[in-house]
C-alpha positions as CSV (number, residue, x, y, z in Angstrom):
1,M,22.7,3.2,-10.6
2,G,21.0,6.6,-10.5
3,C,18.2,8.0,-12.5
4,C,19.0,7.7,-16.2
5,S,17.9,4.1,-16.4
6,S,14.3,5.2,-15.7
7,S,13.5,5.6,-19.4
8,I,14.8,2.1,-20.1
9,L,12.6,0.6,-17.4
10,A,9.6,2.6,-18.7
11,E,9.9,1.2,-22.2
12,T,11.0,-2.4,-21.8
13,H,8.6,-5.3,-21.5
14,P,9.2,-8.8,-20.1
15,E,10.1,-11.2,-22.8
16,K,8.8,-14.7,-23.3
17,D,10.9,-16.4,-20.7
18,H,11.6,-15.3,-17.2
19,K,15.3,-15.2,-17.6
20,K,14.9,-12.4,-20.1
21,T,12.5,-10.7,-17.7
22,H,15.3,-10.5,-15.2
23,Q,17.5,-8.9,-17.8
24,Q,14.9,-6.4,-18.8
25,H,14.4,-5.3,-15.2
26,P,17.8,-4.9,-13.5
27,L,17.8,-5.6,-9.8
28,N,17.5,-2.4,-7.8
29,P,20.6,-1.4,-5.8
30,T,18.9,-0.4,-2.6
31,G,21.4,2.3,-1.9
32,S,20.6,4.2,-5.0
33,I,17.6,6.1,-6.3
34,V,16.0,5.9,-9.7
35,L,13.5,8.7,-9.9
36,D,11.2,9.7,-12.7
37,P,12.1,13.3,-13.4
38,A,8.5,14.3,-14.2
39,T,6.9,12.8,-11.0
40,G,9.8,12.3,-8.5
41,I,8.5,8.8,-8.0
42,P,11.0,5.9,-8.1
43,S,10.9,4.1,-11.5
44,F,9.7,0.5,-11.6
45,C,12.3,-2.2,-11.1
46,E,12.9,-5.7,-9.8
47,F,14.0,-6.2,-6.2
48,S,16.0,-9.1,-4.9
49,F,14.3,-11.2,-2.2
50,P,17.3,-10.8,0.3
51,D,16.9,-7.0,0.0
52,L,13.2,-7.1,0.8
53,K,13.9,-9.6,3.6
54,T,16.4,-7.1,5.1
55,A,14.1,-4.2,4.6
56,T,11.2,-5.8,6.5
57,N,13.4,-7.2,9.3
58,N,13.0,-10.7,8.0
59,F,9.3,-10.1,7.5
60,S,8.8,-9.5,11.1
61,P,5.2,-9.6,12.5
62,D,6.0,-6.2,14.0
63,N,6.2,-4.8,10.5
64,I,2.8,-6.1,9.3
65,V,0.5,-3.2,8.3
66,S,-2.3,-5.2,6.8
67,E,-5.6,-4.2,8.5
68,S,-6.4,-7.8,9.3
69,G,-2.9,-8.5,10.8
70,E,-1.5,-12.0,10.4
71,K,-5.0,-13.3,9.5
72,A,-4.8,-11.7,6.0
73,P,-4.1,-14.2,3.2
74,N,-1.5,-11.9,1.6
75,L,0.4,-9.9,4.1
76,V,1.5,-6.3,3.6
77,Y,4.7,-5.2,5.5
78,K,6.3,-1.9,6.2
79,G,9.9,-1.9,5.2
80,R,12.9,0.4,4.8
81,L,15.5,0.2,2.2
82,Q,19.2,0.9,2.7
83,N,18.7,4.4,1.2
84,R,16.2,5.1,4.0
85,R,13.1,5.1,1.7
86,W,10.1,3.5,3.3
87,I,8.2,0.9,1.3
88,A,5.1,-1.3,1.5
89,V,5.8,-4.9,0.6
90,K,2.9,-7.2,-0.3
91,K,3.9,-10.9,0.1
92,F,1.7,-13.3,-1.7
93,T,0.9,-16.8,-0.4
94,K,2.9,-19.7,-1.8
95,M,2.0,-20.6,-5.3
96,A,-0.5,-17.7,-5.6
97,W,1.2,-16.9,-8.9
98,P,3.0,-20.1,-10.0
99,D,4.1,-18.7,-13.4
100,P,6.8,-16.1,-12.7
101,K,6.5,-14.7,-16.3
102,Q,2.8,-14.0,-15.8
103,F,3.3,-12.4,-12.4
104,A,6.1,-10.2,-13.8
105,E,4.0,-9.1,-16.8
106,E,1.1,-8.2,-14.5
107,A,3.4,-6.3,-12.2
108,W,5.0,-4.5,-15.1
109,G,1.6,-3.4,-16.4
110,V,0.7,-1.9,-13.1
111,G,4.2,-0.5,-12.6
112,K,3.9,1.7,-15.7
113,L,1.2,3.7,-14.0
114,R,2.3,6.9,-12.3
115,H,-0.1,9.4,-10.7
116,K,-0.1,11.5,-7.6
117,K,-3.5,10.1,-6.5
118,L,-2.0,6.5,-6.5
119,A,0.2,4.8,-4.0
120,N,2.4,3.8,-6.9
121,L,3.9,0.4,-7.6
122,I,7.7,0.8,-7.6
123,G,8.9,-2.8,-8.0
124,Y,8.3,-6.6,-7.7
125,C,10.2,-9.7,-6.8
126,C,10.1,-13.2,-8.3
127,D,12.5,-15.5,-6.4
128,G,11.8,-19.3,-6.5
129,D,8.1,-19.5,-5.4
130,E,8.2,-16.1,-3.7
131,R,6.1,-13.4,-5.2
132,L,6.1,-9.8,-3.8
133,L,5.0,-6.4,-4.9
134,V,6.7,-3.2,-3.6
135,A,4.9,0.1,-3.4
136,E,5.3,3.6,-2.0
137,Y,4.6,3.5,1.7
138,M,1.7,5.7,3.0
139,P,2.3,6.5,6.7
140,N,-1.1,7.8,7.7
141,D,-3.3,4.7,7.7
142,T,-6.4,3.8,5.7
143,L,-9.8,5.4,5.2
144,A,-11.3,2.5,7.1
145,K,-9.3,3.3,10.2
146,H,-10.0,7.0,10.1
147,L,-13.6,6.6,9.2
148,F,-14.8,3.7,11.3
149,H,-12.6,4.2,14.4
150,F,-13.0,0.5,15.3
151,D,-10.7,-1.7,17.3
152,M,-9.5,-4.3,14.8
153,S,-8.8,-6.9,17.4
154,L,-12.5,-6.8,18.5
155,M,-13.7,-6.9,14.9
156,L,-11.6,-10.0,14.2
157,R,-13.3,-11.7,17.2
158,Y,-16.8,-10.8,15.9
159,Q,-16.6,-11.2,12.2
160,S,-20.2,-12.4,11.9
161,L,-21.6,-9.2,13.3
162,N,-24.8,-7.9,11.5
163,F,-25.1,-4.3,10.4
164,S,-27.1,-3.2,13.4
165,L,-24.3,-4.1,15.8
166,L,-21.5,-2.4,13.8
167,S,-22.1,0.9,15.5
168,F,-21.0,-0.7,18.8
169,F,-17.5,-0.6,17.4
170,T,-17.7,3.0,16.3
171,G,-15.6,5.1,18.7
172,E,-15.9,8.7,19.7
173,N,-12.6,9.7,18.1
174,Q,-12.2,12.7,16.0
175,T,-14.2,12.2,12.8
176,I,-13.3,13.2,9.2
177,E,-14.9,16.5,8.4
178,W,-17.3,16.7,5.5
179,A,-15.0,18.7,3.1
180,M,-12.3,16.0,3.6
181,R,-14.7,13.3,2.7
182,L,-15.6,15.1,-0.5
183,R,-11.8,15.3,-1.2
184,V,-11.4,11.6,-0.7
185,A,-14.2,10.8,-3.1
186,L,-12.8,13.1,-5.8
187,Y,-9.2,11.9,-5.4
188,I,-10.2,8.2,-5.7
189,A,-12.4,9.0,-8.6
190,E,-9.5,10.8,-10.3
191,A,-7.2,7.8,-9.6
192,L,-9.7,5.4,-11.2
193,D,-10.2,7.7,-14.2
194,Y,-6.5,7.9,-14.7
195,C,-6.1,4.1,-14.5
196,S,-9.0,3.7,-17.0
197,S,-7.4,6.1,-19.4
198,E,-4.2,4.2,-19.2
199,G,-5.9,0.9,-20.1
200,R,-6.1,-0.5,-16.6
201,P,-9.8,0.0,-15.8
202,L,-10.2,-3.1,-13.5
203,Y,-9.7,-2.7,-9.8
204,H,-10.2,-5.6,-7.5
205,D,-12.2,-5.3,-4.3
206,L,-12.3,-1.5,-4.0
207,N,-13.2,-0.6,-0.5
208,A,-12.2,1.8,2.4
209,Y,-9.1,-0.3,3.2
210,R,-7.7,0.4,-0.3
211,V,-7.7,4.2,0.3
212,L,-4.5,5.3,2.0
213,F,-3.2,8.6,3.3
214,D,0.3,9.9,2.4
215,E,2.7,12.0,4.5
216,D,0.7,15.1,3.7
217,G,-2.6,13.5,4.6
218,D,-3.7,13.3,0.9
219,P,-5.8,10.3,0.0
220,R,-4.2,7.8,-2.4
221,L,-5.6,4.7,-4.1
222,S,-3.5,1.6,-3.3
223,C,-1.9,0.1,-6.4
224,F,-2.2,-3.4,-4.9
225,G,-5.9,-3.6,-6.0
226,L,-4.9,-3.3,-9.6
227,M,-3.7,-7.0,-9.4
228,K,-5.6,-10.0,-8.2
229,N,-4.5,-11.8,-5.0
230,S,-3.7,-14.8,-7.2
231,R,-3.7,-15.8,-10.8
232,D,-7.0,-17.7,-10.5
233,G,-8.3,-16.2,-7.3
234,K,-11.3,-14.2,-6.4
235,S,-11.5,-10.5,-7.2
236,Y,-13.6,-9.8,-4.2
237,S,-12.8,-10.9,-0.7
238,T,-15.3,-8.8,1.1
239,N,-18.8,-9.9,2.3
240,L,-21.1,-10.9,-0.5
241,A,-23.5,-8.1,0.5
242,Y,-21.0,-5.6,-0.9
243,T,-20.2,-7.4,-4.1
244,P,-21.5,-6.2,-7.5
245,P,-24.5,-8.3,-8.6
246,E,-23.0,-9.3,-11.9
247,Y,-19.9,-10.7,-10.2
248,L,-22.1,-13.0,-8.2
249,R,-23.7,-14.1,-11.6
250,N,-20.6,-14.7,-13.7
251,G,-17.5,-14.2,-11.4
252,R,-16.0,-11.6,-13.7
253,V,-14.9,-8.0,-12.8
254,T,-15.8,-5.4,-15.4
255,P,-15.2,-1.6,-15.4
256,E,-18.8,-1.2,-14.3
257,S,-18.1,-3.5,-11.3
258,V,-15.5,-1.0,-10.2
259,I,-18.0,1.8,-10.3
260,Y,-20.4,-0.3,-8.1
261,S,-17.6,-0.7,-5.6
262,F,-16.9,3.0,-5.7
263,G,-20.6,3.5,-4.8
264,T,-20.0,1.4,-1.6
265,V,-17.0,3.7,-0.7
266,L,-19.3,6.7,-1.1
267,L,-21.8,5.1,1.3
268,D,-18.9,4.7,3.8
269,L,-18.0,8.3,3.5
270,L,-21.7,9.4,3.9
271,S,-22.5,7.2,6.8
272,G,-19.2,6.6,8.6
273,K,-20.1,2.9,8.6
274,H,-19.7,0.0,6.3
275,I,-23.4,-0.2,5.2
276,P,-24.5,-3.0,2.8
277,P,-25.8,-1.4,-0.4
278,S,-29.2,-2.9,0.1
279,H,-29.7,-1.1,3.4
280,A,-28.6,2.2,1.9
281,I,-30.8,1.9,-1.2
282,D,-33.8,1.4,1.1
283,M,-32.9,4.6,3.0
284,I,-32.4,6.5,-0.3
285,M,-35.7,5.3,-1.8
286,G,-37.4,6.3,1.4
287,K,-35.7,9.7,1.2
288,N,-34.2,9.1,4.6
289,I,-31.0,10.8,3.8
290,T,-30.6,12.2,7.3
291,L,-30.7,8.7,8.7
292,L,-28.0,7.7,6.3
293,M,-25.5,10.5,7.3
294,D,-22.8,9.9,9.8
295,S,-24.0,11.1,13.3
296,H,-20.4,12.1,14.1
297,L,-20.6,14.9,11.6
298,E,-23.2,16.5,14.0
299,G,-25.0,18.1,11.1
300,N,-21.9,19.9,9.9
301,F,-22.4,19.2,6.2
302,S,-24.2,20.8,3.3
303,T,-27.5,19.1,2.6
304,E,-27.3,20.1,-1.1
305,E,-23.8,18.5,-1.4
306,A,-24.9,15.4,0.5
307,T,-27.9,15.1,-1.8
308,V,-25.6,15.1,-4.8
309,V,-23.3,12.5,-3.3
310,V,-26.2,10.3,-2.3
311,G,-27.6,10.6,-5.9
312,L,-24.2,9.6,-7.3
313,A,-23.9,6.6,-4.9
314,S,-27.4,5.5,-6.0
315,Q,-26.3,5.7,-9.7
316,C,-23.2,3.7,-9.0
317,L,-25.2,1.0,-7.2
318,Q,-27.6,0.4,-10.1
319,Y,-28.3,-3.3,-10.6
320,E,-27.8,-3.0,-14.4
321,P,-24.1,-2.3,-15.1
322,R,-24.9,-0.2,-18.2
323,E,-26.9,2.3,-16.1
324,R,-23.9,3.2,-13.9
325,P,-21.8,6.3,-14.5
326,S,-18.3,6.3,-16.0
327,T,-15.2,7.3,-14.1
328,K,-15.2,10.7,-16.0
329,D,-18.8,11.2,-14.8
330,L,-17.6,10.6,-11.2
331,V,-14.9,13.3,-11.5
332,T,-17.3,15.7,-13.2
333,T,-19.9,15.3,-10.4
334,L,-17.5,15.5,-7.5
335,A,-15.1,18.3,-8.6
336,P,-17.5,21.2,-8.1
337,L,-18.2,20.0,-4.5
338,Q,-14.7,20.8,-3.3
339,T,-15.1,23.7,-0.9
340,K,-11.7,23.9,0.8
341,P,-9.1,23.5,-2.0
342,D,-6.4,25.5,-0.2
343,V,-6.7,23.7,3.2
344,P,-4.0,21.0,3.5
345,S,-5.4,17.5,3.9
346,Y,-3.5,16.8,7.1
347,V,-5.2,19.8,8.7
348,M,-8.7,18.5,7.8
349,L,-7.7,15.0,9.0
350,G,-6.6,16.5,12.3
351,I,-3.1,14.9,12.1
352,S,0.4,16.2,12.2
353,K,2.2,16.4,8.9
354,H,4.5,13.4,8.7
355,E,8.0,14.6,8.3
356,E,11.4,13.1,8.9
357,A,14.7,14.9,9.4
358,P,16.9,14.7,6.4
359,A,19.6,12.1,6.5
360,T,23.0,13.3,7.5
361,P,25.8,12.5,4.9
362,Q,27.3,9.1,5.6
363,R,30.7,10.1,4.1
364,P,33.0,13.1,4.3
365,L,32.2,15.6,1.6
366,S,34.4,17.4,-0.9
367,P,34.1,21.2,-1.3
368,M,31.5,20.5,-4.0
369,G,29.6,18.1,-1.8
370,E,29.7,20.6,1.1
371,A,28.4,23.4,-1.1
372,C,25.6,21.2,-2.3
373,S,24.7,20.0,1.2
374,R,24.4,23.7,2.2
375,M,22.6,24.5,-1.1
376,D,25.1,27.3,-1.5
377,L,24.6,28.1,-5.1
378,T,27.2,30.8,-5.1
379,A,29.9,28.4,-3.9
380,I,28.8,25.8,-6.5
381,H,29.1,28.4,-9.2
382,Q,32.6,29.3,-8.1
383,I,33.7,25.7,-8.1
384,M,32.2,25.1,-11.6
385,V,34.0,28.2,-13.0
386,M,37.3,26.9,-11.6
387,T,36.8,23.3,-12.7
388,H,35.9,24.4,-16.3
389,Y,35.6,21.4,-18.6
390,K,38.2,19.0,-17.2
391,D,35.5,16.4,-16.6
392,D,34.5,16.4,-20.2
393,E,37.7,14.8,-21.3
394,G,37.0,11.6,-23.3
395,T,33.3,12.2,-23.7
396,N,33.6,13.4,-27.3
397,E,36.0,12.1,-29.9
398,L,35.7,14.2,-33.1
399,S,37.3,13.5,-36.5
400,F,38.8,16.2,-38.7
401,Q,35.8,16.0,-41.0
402,E,33.4,16.8,-38.1
403,W,35.0,20.2,-37.7
404,T,32.4,21.9,-39.9
405,Q,31.1,25.4,-39.8
406,Q,28.2,24.1,-37.8
407,M,30.6,22.8,-35.2
408,R,32.4,26.1,-35.0
409,D,29.1,27.9,-34.5
410,M,28.1,25.4,-31.8
411,L,31.4,25.9,-29.9
412,E,31.0,29.6,-30.3
413,S,27.6,29.3,-28.6
414,R,29.2,27.4,-25.8
415,K,31.9,30.0,-25.5
416,R,29.3,32.8,-25.2
417,G,27.5,30.7,-22.6
418,D,30.7,30.3,-20.6
419,F,31.3,34.0,-20.6
420,A,27.8,34.7,-19.4
421,F,28.1,31.9,-16.8
422,R,31.3,33.4,-15.5
423,D,29.7,36.9,-15.4
424,K,26.6,35.5,-13.6
425,D,24.3,36.4,-16.5
426,F,22.4,33.2,-16.0
427,K,19.5,33.8,-18.4
428,T,21.9,34.5,-21.3
429,A,24.0,31.4,-20.3
430,I,20.8,29.3,-20.5
431,D,20.1,30.6,-24.0
432,C,23.6,30.0,-25.2
433,Y,24.0,26.6,-23.6
434,S,20.6,25.6,-25.1
435,Q,21.8,26.5,-28.6
436,F,24.8,24.3,-28.0
437,I,22.7,21.4,-26.7
438,D,20.0,21.6,-29.4
439,V,22.6,21.1,-32.2
440,G,23.4,17.7,-30.6
441,T,26.6,17.0,-32.5
442,M,28.7,17.2,-29.3
443,V,27.5,16.2,-25.9
444,S,28.9,17.8,-22.8
445,P,28.0,16.7,-19.2
446,T,29.5,20.0,-18.0
447,V,27.2,22.1,-20.1
448,F,24.2,20.2,-18.7
449,A,25.5,20.7,-15.1
450,R,26.2,24.4,-15.8
451,R,22.7,24.9,-17.3
452,S,21.3,23.0,-14.3
453,L,22.8,25.5,-11.9
454,C,21.6,28.4,-14.1
455,F,18.1,27.0,-13.8
456,L,18.4,26.7,-10.0
457,L,19.6,30.3,-9.9
458,C,16.6,31.3,-12.0
459,D,14.2,29.4,-9.7
460,Q,13.4,26.6,-12.1
461,P,14.2,23.4,-10.0
462,D,12.3,21.0,-12.3
463,A,14.4,22.0,-15.3
464,A,17.5,21.9,-13.1
465,L,16.7,18.3,-12.1
466,R,16.2,17.3,-15.8
467,D,19.6,18.7,-16.8
468,A,21.4,17.1,-13.9
469,M,19.9,13.8,-14.9
470,Q,21.0,14.3,-18.5
471,A,24.5,15.0,-17.2
472,Q,24.4,11.6,-15.5
473,C,23.2,9.9,-18.7
474,V,26.2,11.3,-20.6
475,Y,28.6,10.5,-17.7
476,P,26.9,7.8,-15.5
477,D,29.5,7.8,-12.7
478,W,30.1,11.6,-12.5
479,P,29.7,12.8,-8.9
480,T,28.8,16.4,-10.0
481,A,25.7,15.1,-11.8
482,F,24.5,13.4,-8.6
483,Y,25.4,16.5,-6.5
484,M,23.3,18.7,-8.8
485,Q,20.4,16.3,-8.6
486,S,20.7,16.5,-4.8
487,V,20.4,20.3,-4.9
488,A,17.5,20.2,-7.3
489,L,15.6,17.6,-5.2
490,A,16.1,19.7,-2.1
491,K,14.7,22.7,-3.9
492,L,11.7,20.6,-4.8
493,D,11.3,19.8,-1.0
494,M,12.2,16.1,-1.6
495,H,14.7,16.2,1.2
496,N,15.1,12.5,1.9
497,D,15.8,11.8,-1.8
498,A,18.2,14.8,-1.8
499,A,20.1,13.4,1.1
500,D,20.2,9.9,-0.5
501,M,21.6,11.5,-3.8
502,L,24.2,13.4,-1.8
503,N,25.4,10.2,-0.2
504,E,25.6,8.5,-3.6
505,A,27.6,11.4,-5.0
506,A,30.0,11.2,-2.1
507,A,30.4,7.5,-2.6
508,L,31.2,7.9,-6.3
509,E,33.7,10.7,-5.4
510,E,35.4,8.4,-2.8
511,K,35.6,5.6,-5.4
512,K,37.1,8.0,-7.9
513,Q,39.7,9.2,-5.4
514,R,40.7,5.6,-4.7
515,G,41.2,5.1,-8.5
516,G,38.4,2.6,-8.8
517,K,36.3,1.8,-11.8
518,G,34.4,4.8,-13.2
519,S,37.1,7.3,-12.2
């Protein structure tokens, strides 16, 4: 339960049999949140099949979000966990990954990655012959849908269309402006560069369907492409006209193959159509850049910037893999082209920011819970002063020999911190409590909670969240630790997560009042 298990999940690795894999990745209790304090992203864990079945309404066809609908070999569903978090669930075909250990290890490798330009993998499921991946849900569709404006039902009927007829399916909807296209290119390049730096340079079948838009309209690279669709399956499912030439020769994906595929995405961004590279190269060689550009832009783009992007696409699409640029080269080329860094992505996409009202508490709240739900830091301070250290009882058992001069000095630091805390001198309290914590001989959840509040009152919510999580690690079922995480998350504008944490704290408090385990 809660956040302190994230470090365990981040450092463990599946053992040699699948039973040990289950032990290494505890099943995720869907009513709780396990957040990485540095990123705010849920830590990687194993989900149970019944939980995912419930989340997706028994894998209802209405929940399918795969662009190809039910015709896709591995379907992606939208789902919602009991804690109200939306997820994307990729359900593999039967026996796509017959070895559960191999699937778990592959999923674990991808699950270690954490980046704001990725739609991150937050879990997996191995249950019998069921194999599923669970990722962050991106609510604002794919680059393909925004860029091509096509009616998917018509496209499915006419899958053998040649390039010249593709424009028939291009609607007159609002197009993506040029500056946003440059942002998409940079963000995906940064995501690929991050994956490469973390030892995961291979991305299978990179295309416009793999680029997703989050609640803020920011582009993210789907984590699903970091794993093949099956153990022995193809890495490319698109038309052979878009496939790297070396893959056609030997059937292997290399880091250079990913660069080639990135070049095809650049062509999509330039043209607004899914142009086969051979057609584009002919235009580039003939210096017909104007013909290549998307007519929906109506000339609203910089010719100089377009020339740079066309040149980069041409380099990516070189026949010889060694002549293609690296991921770092992609970032270096695209970063200077960003002309609207302060304009939110949802504004440039022409969409409304995707927001949900925070969840209302599901249980009656104590005075501490009420204060946290209102984010009333003054009331929280008053409650902590009155509560003093009664919740620390039993967290430290010290022998007579441990009462050294160092211990006395440490307790004196805590005492000075308490006086400063009482007198609302929060910066001094932080310094004194830090001296107490840094010695490390004695661990106090209350000190972490008090310093967390001090950080909040000094407008340092990141540090406050870390301390609240440390308090939970010391005392795993302490409601105050969860309450303080709730306030810190709210200060970080993570309102749904804050509401979930508030409910979890209330549940622990209710359990404590009933005299249950953990009280």
